[in-house]
N, C-alpha and C positions, 0 to 999 in steps of 0.2 A: 587228899585231893591236890594235884600238882598245879603249878601256875600255867601250864599249857592247856588252855581250854579251846578245843577246836569244835567248830560247828560242822556237823556232818549233814549234807543234803541227801535225804533218803531217795529223792527222785533222780539223782545223778547216778549214772552207771559208772561204777569204778573202772579205771583203766586197767586194761589187761596187764598181766605181769610182764615186765621187761619193756613196756612202751613208755615213751617220753612225751608228755604233753607240750605242744608248741603253741605259744600265744601269737596269733597273727594280728598284725596291726592293720585294722580295717581302713585306715585313712589312705587315699590314693596318693601316689607320688606326685611331685610338682610337675613333672613332665606329662604324666597322664592327665592331670587337671588341665594343663594348657591345651592338650589335644582335644579334651572334651569341649572346652570353651570355643576353640576354633571350629570344631565340627558343628556346634550349635549355631555359631555365627553364620557359617556357610549355609546351613539349612534355612535359617531365618531369612537370609538374603534371597535365596531361591524362591521361597514361599511368598515373600513380599513382591518379587518381580512378577511372579505369575498373577498375584492379586492385582497389581497395577495394570497388567495387560488386560485382564478380564474386565477391570473398571473402565479402561479406555474403550473396549469393545461394547460394553453396555451403555456407556455415556461418551459417545464420540465427541471430539473437539468441535466447537461451534464453527460453522462456515464463515468465511469473511463476508461482510455485508456487501450487497450488490449496490455499488455507487456509480452513477453516471454523472460525469463532470468533464467539462472542457475548459481549456485556457487558450485564448487566442491573442494574437498581436499582429500588426502589419509586418509583412515580410519585405522582400525585394520588390523593386519596381523596374520593369524592363523599358519603360519610357512612356512618353506622352502620346496618346492616340490623337487627341484633339484638345485645343485650348481656345478660350475666348476671354472676353473682359470680365465675365462673371463666373466661369467654371472651367475646370480641367478634367479630362478623362485620362486615367492611367491604366496601362496594362501591367498588372501587379500580381503579387501572391500574398496570401494570408497564411500565417503559421498557426497550426492547430495542434495542441497537445492533449492527449487523453489523460486527464488527471484522476480518472476513476479507477475502479477495480475490475471492469469487464471490457472485453473487446467491443469496439463501436464501428459503425459505418457512418461517416459524416459527409454532409454536403452543404455548401453555402447556399442559402436561399436568396433569390432575387428580393431586393428590398429597396424601398424608397422611404427611408427614415429621415427625420430632420437632420440636416447637415451632411448627409451622405447617402448616395445611391450606389448599390452594388449589384452586379450580375455574377452569379456563381458559375462554377464549372460542373463537371460530371461527378458522380459519387466516387469516393475513393475506396480502396480495399480496407479490410478490417484493420482498425487501428488498436494495437494492443495497449494495455495499461503502460503509462509513462512514455509511449511512443509519440513522435512528433511527425507532421507531414506539412508540406507546403501545397496549398490549393490555389490554382489559377483563378483570378477574378478580374473583372473590369470594374473600376471604381470611378464614380463621377463625383468630384469634390467641388462644392461651391468655393469661390474665391474668398468669401467671408470666413469660411471654415479653415481654409489654407492659411489665411493671415491671422487666425486666432481670435476672430471676433464673432464667430458663429456659435451655435449651441454646443454645450458640453454637458455630460459626456456624449460621445457618439456610440451607436450600437450596431451590431452585426447579428444576423439571424442564421441559425443552423437547423438543418434536419438531421436528427440523430436516431440511429437504429441500433438496438442492442441485440444480445444473443437470442432473446426470446422473440425477435422480429418485431418488437413493439417500436413504433416510430413516434417520436415526439419532436417538438420544436422548442429551441432554446434561443433566447435573445440575450446577448452579452455586451457589456461595455467594451469599447475598443480604445486602446491606449494610442490615440492619434497624435497628440501633442509631442513634438520632438522626433517624430518617426520619419523614415525615409519618404513615405507618402506625402507628409506635410511639406517637407523641404523641396521635393520635386514640383509639387503643385504650386507652392508659394513662388518659386522662380518663374513659373509660367503665367502667373496672374498679374493683372494690372490693379494696383490698389484702388479701391473705391475712394471717392472724395472724402477727405478728412481722416483717412487711415494711412499711416506711413509704413512703408515696407522697409525691412531690415537691409 
C-alpha cells in the first residue's frame, strides 16, 4: 500500500476526459461589494422617505393654536379740542397691534373708566397677525391724570371680532405715563392746589 491515500467521493461525477476543473472564488470583488452597499443605501433612503410621507399624511402636523391678543399704546395727538381747569379733550390716535395668530377686526369702544374717557372711531379692516394700525379716538383726560396724580393704571376697551365672527370685549391697561397724550394734556392743564406742574 502506497503513501498516497486518496478518498474518492462516489457521489461525484468524474470530469470528462480532457476537461480542466476551474475553482471559482465565490467572494465578490471590492468594487461589486461597494456597489451593493450603495444600492442598498439608496433603496433604504427611498423607502424611509415614502414611509415619512405616509406618516405625515396619517398624522398631520398640529395646527397653530388660535390666539386672540392685542397690544395697544397711545399714538399721535393732533391737538387739543377743548381744555379747562379740570380736564383736556384730545383729538388723538391709539396704536393697536395684533399680537395673536388670527386676523381680527378691532374697534375702540366708548368708555368712561376711572381717569380716562374715550370715544372710539369706526371698525377697521381685518388686522393680520403682527400688523399694527392707528385708530382715531377722542380722549377726555382729567388734569389730575395728566399731572400724574390720578388713578393708575388706565384702561381702554376694545371690541374684537375673529375669523369665526365671534365678537368679544377686551379691556387692557394703557401706558399713559410719559406718552404724547400726557404731555399735551399736561401743558393745557392748570395744576390743582397743592400740585406743582413741571
